[in-house]
C-alpha angles and dihedrals in degrees: 000000000000114000117246115256120240088248092055092047090049091051091050092049090050091051091050090049095050099041094049113136115254125221111269094240098041121224117345112242093246090057098048112121131187118234085243089074092061098048128104114266093250092054092048089050090052091054094045095052112071090199091057100036107100091203090070089074088067091045090056091049089048091054089053092048091048091056096042126081111238091223138006110284094015121114120249121234088251090054089069103023126051112219092236091054091056093062107113097019095108090053091059102054141142092052138165118275110209098202096046093040093223143082117275130193124226093269090050091051091052091052093045089053090051095051097039103039109016102041087233133134121254115268117242116260110253090015118135097250097050091046090048094051093046091047090050092051091044091051091053087059096045112139095020120116119253108260111183111193118264088216106144090216086072094055097092091051091046090052091048090051092051090049090052091049095051100036121096107245139189132010091308092053094223123152128212089234092053088068108025101037103030103032107028115141093028124108126259104188107307094339131086113231108241127210087248102234123171098217096110101051134157086041141165111248116198089211090059097037083217145080114264141179130242087253090061090053091048090052089051091052094046091049089051089053088050090242128137109267118233118257115253109283092001117165089243091057091049091048092050091047090051092053092045091053090053091045091053100046129146092028112113129249112263101175122184090033124174120227134177 
């Protein structure tokens, strides 16, 4: 019998690592760790210093957009919402929207406000302005614990999100939980596997040299699993975000975080 090559053995080891079975209940709250804890000291220092954190450029733009009317005669966000009252909002999304009869994430709420109250068009997902507004709102909640709503109307979406997180997906049949619940803290090549929490989004990723949303990161992961990425703002993406927020609580909001 021909001996297995180092490449083949490495591929098998990688498959075993990624398909590992996660604990049924995920990570206990006392053991939940932000990705910040696993970063190099210089990257942590970049996040901690607002003058060095590149994501703060989007926060500044978001503050300007919040104060500015999107069109002549339309109200600005600040015309309805005092800045102090918005502290904590980002920690509580996704949430149920009564009129739409479904859960919406923070980006979805911003766009609903634009269409319902400002006579403005929705902002493109992953576009600069929507990222800036969500980074600004996230920054207002920085340091507060994640507090996903206990609204029972969200329970079906939360359950769907948990099923997506634990289900093997794509051609490689990997699950999110197989990495981020079962193998966190171990090494995958040169990188440490994080627990995969959403508390820093939108965040500046050094790999991207750009600010990006949680949806962008989910698309990256799904593509790596050779699975079909969710469409922008898709119900599946909102459901998975809702579960991830519950899975991460009570970690605190870090937006805009910095990650490798």
